[in-house]
N, C-alpha and C positions, 0 to 999 in steps of 0.2 A: 603393537596396533599404533597406527597412525591416521593423521587429518591432513588434510588440502581444500586449501580455500581459493575454491573458482571463479568466484564472484562476490558484490557483497566486501570488498576487501578494501579499505580504504575509499569506499564510496560506497551510496546508498542504494544500488541498485542491482539486479543479477544475483541473488543470494545461491548457492551452492556450495556447501561442505561435505567433503566426501571421507566418510570415516572406512579404512581398508585395516582388517583382523589379519593376523597371521597366517590364518587357514586362507586368506584368498577373497573371503566374500568381504563384499562392499555396499555401507549403506551411504546412500546419499539423503542429506537434510535438504529440503527445497529445490528447487528447481524452476530458478525466475530468469526471469529478461531484464535485459540491461534497457535504461529507457534514459534520455536528455543526454547523451553521452558525447553529442555533436557526430563530425563522418564517420567517427569510428564504431558507433554503435551497432550497425549490421555485422562488422568482423567478429566485436565481443561477441554476439548472440549465434553465430556462426561454430565456434570453438568455443567446445564445452571444456578443453585441458583434458576431458580423459574420455576413455571409450564408453558412451552407453548401454553398449552389450554386454559388460562387465560388470554393470552395478548389478548387486543381490535383491537388494530392497531400497524403497526410496517412503519418507517419511515428510510430508508436507504440513509445514506450520499453521499456515493460512491462505488466503484465497487471494489478495492482491498480486499480480500479475508479477511485480517484481520480485517474488516469491514463487509464484507456479508460473510463470508464462509461457516457456520454454520444454513443460511437459509433453504437448503433443511434438515439440523437437526430438527430446528425449525418446519416446518410444518410437517414432519413424526411424532413429539411427538405431534403434536395436535394444531397448531396455523393454522386458518382459516380464516384467513383476507386479505385485501389488503397488498401489501407495496408499500407505496410511495415512488416514486425518478424523477428524471429528465431523458428524453429521452436519454440521452448519457449512462447515469449511467445503465439506462436499458441494453442496449444493449452490455455495456461492461462487465454486470453482466452475462450475459445469458452465455459467451463463458468463463468467468473464473469458472462460476461452474460446466459445464460439465467439463471441465478441471482438477478440483478438484475433480470430484467426479471418474473419471479415475484414478486418483492419490491414491483416498481411496481404490479405488478396484485391482489395483496393488498391493499397500502397502500389502493389507491382504493376497493376492496369496502368496506372498512372504512369510510374516510372517507366515502363516498356515501351510505353507511347514515346517517351521523348525519347528513349533511346534510339526508339527505331529510327525517328528522326535526323538521328546524330548517327546514322548508320551502326550503333551498336549492337552486342549481342544481348538477347531477350536474358534477365535475372528469373528465378523460383522463388517464391514466395518461402518464408522460414517454414510456413507448415499452411496445410488448407484446412478449411471447414470440416473436412471429410476425417483429415488428420488429427483433429482436436474431440472430434465425436468416437473416433478409435481411441484414442488416449483417454478418454472419460470415464471408460469400460473398468481401467483399471482401479480408480479410484474406491478407498476399501474404508467407509467409515467404521471407527471405533465407538461408541454408543456412550462409553461414560468417561469422564476426565476422573481422577484420581483413580485409576485400577491399572493395576501393572496386567499387560498379555504377551504371551509368548509368542513370537513371530518365528524362532529359529529356537534352536536348543539352548544356542549360546548368547541370545539377544534377547531381551525383555524391553517395551515402550512404555511408557506412559505419558497423556496429555493434562497439564495443566491449563487452567484459565486464564489466557493471557488478560485480557480487555481489551482489547486493540479494535478486533472487526467481530462482528457474528461468527461463529467459529473458532476464534484463533485461540491459538494453543501455543504455550513453550512443551516444549518435545523433553523427554528425558529416555536417557538409553542406560540399560543396565549390560555391561558385556563380560563375556565370561572366559579367560584366557587363560590356561596354565593354573585352572581351579583357583584363579583369583578374578573377583568381581567388582569392577569399577563403574563409576555412573558417570556420563555424558551429559550435561543440561545444555538445551540449546534455545535460547531465551525466546527466537519468534520477534516478533516485534512487541513491544510492551506498551501494554495502554495507560491509561491515567490512574488515579487512584481517588478522581471525584469528577470519572467520565458524566456526561448529560443521559447516557442512554444505559450503557453496559455496567455490568460486576466488577469488582476490582479484580486486580491480577492476586491468583492464589497465591501461597504457601507452596514449597516443595520440600523435599527432602535433600538430607546433605549429599552434596557431590563433589566429583573427583577431578571434575576437569568444566568450566562454563564458559558458553560462548554467549555474549550478550550483547545485543545493538547495542549504539552509540548516538542514535540520530539526533536527540538533542542534549548530548552529554557536556556539553559547556550553557547549557539555556535555563532559565528558572519562568515554567509560563507565568507563575505570579506574577512576576515582575510586570507584565504585560494588563492592560485594559482587558475587564471582562468579556467575554466573547458574544453575550448576549446582546451586551449594552450597546458595543461597538457594531455589532451589525444591525442594528436597530438606527443605530447614528446614521452610518453610510445610505440608506433606505429612507432618512427624512433629508437627509441633504442632498442627495442625486435627485429622488424622483419626487419629491414634494417642494425641494427649494428650487434646485435648479431645472426641472422638469426632465431628468435626462434619465438615460437607459444604466441600473446597476450590472455587469455582466460580473458575473462570478466562474469562474473554473473551479472544479469541484469533483473529485473524486467519487465516481459511482458508486462506492461502497465506503460506508463509513460516513463521510464526508459529507454527501448530500443528505443522509437521512439527519445526521446530527443537526445541519441547517432547517428541514423541514419540522424537526423536533422544537429548534428554538422560535423557528417561525408563528409555531402551532401553539407554544405558551403564551408568545405575546398576543397573538388573537383571541384566546382565551380571559387573558389579564387583559386587554382592550388597549393595549399599546401600541400596536400593530397597525400601521397608516393604510389607508384602503387606495391598495397600488393593486395590478394584477400581477402573479408569480408565475413563471412559466419553468417547469423542469422540462431542460428539449436534450434528454439523453435517453433512447429507449432503455441501453444497460441499467441506468439510475432507477427506472421506472421497475424494473425485474428485480432490481437488485432491493429495493423497495419491499416488494413482496415477499422475497425471501426473507431479509427483516421481519416482516411483522408473521411470519410462518416460526419465528425461533423465539417465540417470548422469554424461553428458560434461561435466555442471555439477559434480558434486563435487570437493571437495579433496583432497587425501593421504589425510587421514585418514580419512575416509569409507571412500574406495576400499579402505585396508588393514582398516577392519573386516569391509566385504564380503567379504574373504577365510575372514573365520573366521563370520559370520554374515548369510544370503544376504535378509534383511530387516531393515535398521538403525530401522526406523519402526515395528517389531512386536516383541511380548514377551508373556509369561502376564500376565493379568488385565486385559488391554486389550480394549476392547467397544467396536465400533463401532454405533451407535444409528443405526436406519434410521428406523423411522416416529415418526409422529407420538405414538401411543399409548406407545409407547415409550420416548418424551421425556418425556412426562407423566409416567407410572409411577415415572420418577425423583422427584419432588417427593414421592410417598410412601413413598421406600424411608427407613428409618429409620438405615439401618447408614451408619459413613462412608464416603467415596469422594472423587474426584478427579472435576469433570464440565467438560471442556476446550470449551468452545463459542463460535459466532461469533454477532455480529459483536466486532472489537477492541477497539471505543472503546464496544461497549456500545449501540449507537444501535439496532439491531435483530436479528432473527432469536433462535433458542430460549433463548440466552444472556439476555436481557430478563427472560423467564420463570422462570426459575433464579435471577437475581438476585433478582427480585420473591417468588420463592417462601421465599427461606432470609437476606433481608437484616435479617430482624428476630430473629434468634438470633445470640445470642454466641457461640455454639462453633462458627457458619462463618466463613468467613472469603470475600472476594471479595480473588482476587491479579487487579493490571493486571500484564499485562508486554511494552507499548508505548504508542507515542505516544497519547494520547488530545487531540481537539479539547477546548479548555475549556469547551465549551458543551455537549458529550456528556456522556451518564449518567457513562461511567468518567471525564471528564475533572473531573467535578464530585465523582463520589466520592475520585477522589485529592486531591483539594483539600482534602477533608476535610468534605464538608457532612453535616450532622446529619439530616438529611431529602429527600427526593429525590420526585419524581412517578415513575411507571411506568405507560405507559396510563392516566392520568388521575389515578392513584389516588396517594394521600401513602403514605409509608413513611418509617417511622423507623428511621435507620443503626445497627443495635445491633451485624450482624456485622464482625468487624473489617476493612480495608481494606489489603492489603499493595499492594505496588509493588516490582518488578524494574527498575529504570532500567539496569541491563547488558543486556538480553537486547533487543535491537534491532535491525532491519535495517538501518539506517542507521546510515551512520556518522557518529562524533563530529568536532570541530575537526580533531582530527589525523587522521582518517581522509579529512577533505575537503583538508586542507593535504595530505596524500599524493599523493593524486589529482591537486591541482594542480600535483606536484614535478616531472612531467614537462615542463613548461611553462618558456619564459623571460618570466617578469614583464612585463619590460619592452617585448615582441611583442605584448601583449595590450591592443588599443587600446579594449577595453570591456569587462567582467566585471559580468553579471549578477547578481544575488542573487535566486532565486526559491524556492520552496515552502518557505516560514519564516515563521514569527512575527516579525512587524517588529522589537521588542525584542531578539530572539534576532540576527535580522540587521545591526541595528547593531554589536553587539558582535563578531560575526563581520567585520564589513568593518572595522572598525579594525585587528581582528587580523591580516587579509589585508594591509592599508596596511604595516603592519609589515615584511608579508614579501616586499613590493616593488610591491605591484600597483597601478599608479597611477591608475587611472580603474575608480570602483565606483558600480554604481547599483542603487537597491532600487526596483523600478518597482510600482505602483499597479495597479490592474485597470484595463483598457484602457486606459495608457499604450501611447503608439504614440513612437516613434523612428527617423529614419533614422540607416542606418550609412553612413558616410562611406566 
């Protein structure tokens, strides 16, 4: 048996890990899209590093596009098997893939107009809406966490709650070869043990091999100011004191719901200023509806709130923007307001237009509330860029750029360590660090060595290794 790392290897996007059995069967863990990787992004997304038609089974940890976004292309290129996931992941993945396909088509239309003027040949999208619809039919929900199911005479899978977003799971495989069974555990993305909305990550049986994400492997979220208090501070300073607009790039799944829940709590306890708040993302609207449809993932606090508030993601002054004309109308609005819009890295979607239209006024604030790939627009703003390019136009950064570091759906190094605490380190044959930046992973590796883990690797993209 061997495993190859075709994405999220020394980077945080493009999650794809391929297990090959001695009998030739192949199991793909995730099929994510690379995002925010600069000019090479498109080439990375067109080259899997393996033949999709040779994959026997696929297991999806959760719906985020950096884990699910290339599934339509996988199917288009020949994959014809089931894609195992949780019910929540199935519902979230459907809306995310359809949205991603629309973005692919729109981006290619824009690109091809430019190429036509330059006399260059047209390019094709990674996949179309029809490709996405075809791929969604392969999603096969597994109804129960913590239950082993047989997908093959030699392969069992089990999901445990990862606490990251609705439906997110860690994936466990029991693979039997030559009469010997070994367990491979893939963390997916690990959430936080004090998440505002979701249950904490669950424990799991002893594994032989573990693939663990390491996005915040050198960070302690508790070192940062409390997220709810920081959010209210930015609203008061920007909208009340400076009479400006607060633009918040936020992932449609997870982050937007966390923001709405925090704002709803502030409204319930009387600390939310009287200011209009707009959610300008059709996908965020759909994702919020899916979140409401899966109360089984809520933690005790949210369950208690539901006893006195039948919708913890809605409150007076909240407006969902539906049409493009409504979105454009926000650019002409003079009154202070909060605009929450996707994407979280500010790499696509309506938020890029809002940033472009508000970045050159000092009274406005752009508030980053999650991880941003360093090369993305959000990442450049976080690093203090004085000038940025948006849709080919250069903009001087005059607006304040704020960051709430403690508002993340990814666990920090203590959360990651707690997730591993149910394991005997000396029984782990090898631990692979995935989904992280290399310098962070080196720090996390040294931390884990002190915890007693003996054999830790940080694989590069397309690195393949045999598992003894």
